[in-house]
C-alpha positions in Angstrom: 26.8 -27.1 -29.5 25.5 -24.7 -26.9 26.3 -22.0 -24.5 25.7 -23.5 -20.7 23.0 -21.5 -19.3 20.9 -23.2 -16.7 17.6 -23.2 -18.9 19.6 -25.0 -21.8 21.3 -27.3 -19.6 17.8 -28.5 -18.0 16.4 -28.9 -21.7 19.5 -31.2 -22.6 19.1 -33.2 -19.6 15.3 -33.7 -20.1 15.8 -34.7 -23.7 18.7 -36.8 -23.2 20.8 -34.8 -25.8 24.4 -35.2 -26.0 26.0 -31.8 -26.1 29.4 -29.8 -26.4 29.0 -26.8 -24.1 30.9 -23.6 -24.9 30.2 -21.6 -21.7 30.0 -17.7 -22.3 32.9 -15.9 -20.4 30.8 -12.9 -20.1 28.5 -13.9 -17.3 28.4 -13.2 -13.7 30.7 -15.1 -11.4 31.4 -17.5 -14.3 28.1 -19.3 -13.8 28.0 -21.1 -17.3 31.5 -22.5 -16.7 30.2 -24.0 -13.4 27.0 -25.3 -15.1 29.2 -27.1 -17.7 31.5 -28.6 -15.4 28.6 -30.0 -13.5 27.8 -32.2 -16.4 31.3 -32.6 -17.7 32.4 -34.1 -14.3 29.5 -36.8 -14.8 30.6 -37.6 -18.3 27.1 -35.9 -19.3 28.8 -33.3 -21.8 31.7 -32.1 -23.6 33.6 -28.8 -22.6 35.3 -26.5 -25.0 36.2 -23.1 -23.7 35.2 -19.9 -25.5 38.9 -19.2 -26.2 39.6 -22.4 -27.6 36.4 -22.6 -29.8 37.6 -21.0 -32.8 40.6 -23.6 -33.1 39.0 -26.8 -31.8 35.1 -26.7 -31.7 34.4 -28.2 -35.3 37.0 -31.0 -35.1 35.4 -31.7 -31.5 32.1 -31.9 -32.8 33.0 -33.9 -36.1 34.8 -36.4 -33.7 32.0 -36.6 -31.4 29.3 -37.1 -34.1 31.5 -39.9 -35.6 31.7 -41.7 -32.4 28.5 -43.5 -31.7 29.7 -44.9 -28.2 30.4 -41.4 -27.1 27.2 -40.1 -28.1 25.3 -43.0 -26.6 27.4 -42.5 -23.2 26.7 -38.6 -23.1 23.0 -39.0 -23.7 22.5 -41.9 -21.2 24.6 -39.8 -18.5 22.8 -36.4 -19.3 19.5 -38.0 -19.1 20.2 -39.3 -15.6 20.6 -35.8 -14.4 17.1 -34.9 -15.6 14.4 -33.4 -12.9 11.2 -34.5 -14.6 9.1 -33.2 -11.7 10.9 -29.9 -11.1 8.0 -27.6 -11.4 6.1 -29.7 -8.8 9.0 -29.7 -6.5 9.4 -25.9 -6.7 5.6 -25.2 -6.1 5.6 -27.5 -3.2 8.5 -25.7 -1.7 6.9 -22.5 -2.3 3.7 -23.6 -0.6 5.5 -25.0 2.3 7.3 -21.6 2.8 4.3 -19.8 2.3 2.6 -21.9 5.1 5.5 -21.3 7.5 5.3 -17.7 6.8 1.5 -17.4 7.4 1.8 -19.3 10.7 4.4 -17.0 12.0 
């Protein structure tokens, strides 16, 4: 169970970790909800709204932990979203942009 910040989501993807996401309603432009839905739409996470969490989160967690097939599906799907070389990709793009800036 976790909030749905971008860093946390990246870690779940890299680890292939099944997760129930409870996006914080207190972030700008509802970013955490959109982060969570990016995984949920790919069957890579389960979503529980912050408002529903007190009533449903524990039962959802227990049901999920007891469903080996669901855990395997979530783990497999979330792992497919991982970007293992993201630091290199970002560095390459920064270098490319810097070269264009220097040349102009």
